[in-house]
N, C-alpha and C positions, 0 to 999 in steps of 0.2 A: 922689492921691486917687483912689479907685476907683468906678466908676459902675456896678459890677455890676448892681445893683436896676434900673437904665434898661433894660438888654438883656433882662430877665427878666421883668418885668412883663407879664401878660396883656394883652392888647389890648382896648381900650373898643369896645365895640358901640351903636352908635346910629342913628336912621332917618338915611338917606342925604340929601343936601340937594342942591338943584339944580346948585350950583358942583363937585359931585362927579363929576357924569355924565360929562364927558370923561375924567377919570382911571379910572372905573368901566369905561368902554369901551376904553381900553388894557389894562386887566386881563384883561378878558372875551375880547380878542385874543390875549393871551398863552396862553390856553389852550384854544380853541375854534376849529375850521375856519369854522363860521358865525358871524361877529362881528357883535354889536349894536353900533350907533355910539350917540353921546350922543343925537341924535334920537330913535332908536328906546328908549333907554332913557327919555327924557323922556316921550314918549308912553305908556308902560307904566306907569311912575311916576304918572301921572295918572289911571289908571283906577282904579275903584273895586275893591276887594276886594284892592289890591296890598299888600304889605310888602315894601319895599327897606330892607334894613340893610346899613351898612358897618362895618369894622373898623378902629380906627386904634391907632396905638401910644399906650400910657398915658404919663402923666407930664407934668410941667410942661415937658420940654425935647424931647419927641416932637414929631414933625411932625403937621399936620393931614391929611397925604395918607392916602388909604386904602390899607390893606393887603390889603383884600378885601372882596367884596360878596356877598349874597344877594339873592334876587328869590322871592317866595312868592305864589301866588294863591289866595284863599281864595272859595269858593261855598258857600253854605247852611253845613254845618258840617263841611266837609272841605277840606283845603289840599294844595297842591302845589308842590314847589320847581320852579320854572320854571329856574332857575340858580344855581349857587355857583360862585365864581372867586376864587382867591388868587393875588397876584403873586408870580412865580417866586422871588424872593429870600425869601419869606416863607411858603414850603411847608414842611409838617412841622414846624410852630412852634406849633399848636394853633390857628392863626387861624380856619379852617373849623370846628373843634369849638366855637368860642367863637360862632361865627355862627350855628350850627346850635342851639347851646343856648339862646341868646336867643330865637330864632325859636320853638323849642318851647314855652319858658316864656311869650311873648306869646300863642302860638295857645291854651296851656292856660288863660291868663287870660281868653281870648275865648271859651272853652267850644267849641272846635274838638273834634269827634270824633277825628279821624286826619288824618296828614300823610303823603302819598305824596311819591316820587320815581322817577325813572330814572336808571339809572346804567349804563355800559359794564362788562360783565362782566370785562373785561380792564383796570379800574382799580381794583389792588388795594389800593392806599391809600385810596381813596373807599369801597371796600366795607367795609374795617377801621372807618374812622370811623362809617359808617352803621350796623354791626352793634355798635359800641360804645355807641351811643345807643340801641339798642333797636328798631333796624329789622329787619325780618323780609322775607324774599323772598316774594311773593303771584304771581307772575308772569313772564312773560319776553317780548321780542319778538326774534324772530330777523331780523338783517340790519337793524337799526334804525339804525345807527350805519353809514354809507357809507364813511367814511372813518377808520375805527376800526382801531386794531394788531391785534385779534383778529379773531373772526368779526362783529364789530359788533352782537351781542348785548345786547339793552337789559334789564336785571333791574329790574322792578318792585318797589318796596319799599315799606312800608309801618309806622308805627307808631301804635298806638292810644294817644289823649291823656286818654281818659276811662275 
């Protein structure tokens, strides 16, 4: 019996739960030099205007462990991606894209005008993802990422939702 459908099903994206926070902190640690621990994520999650989503494997036989997560802050009619992180074993499988698509869908439904993010100019995979979703560069910050592979330039990107 083949379970090909189990491995190819897109992840399910839903609101992050409090019990997810330790796993989300581990995922964040795997991708960033400045890690957020579970307590920091809990404080952030409790703030007004915060949207915290997690992606999980779909299907009855999938685990409930998070594959990745996204944190967005909304103020007035603008939103900003604070962080997005995917577990190293699940990168390149569309998890980040599903997280971003769900966030954009929700922000659009909330009548948010635009979504901003900052990304390291040397992060080719992230740039490809964001451009495929319709983000465009609107600015840059030289030397923003001190521990980056390249020059540490952050590109400021934006997508209009209205």
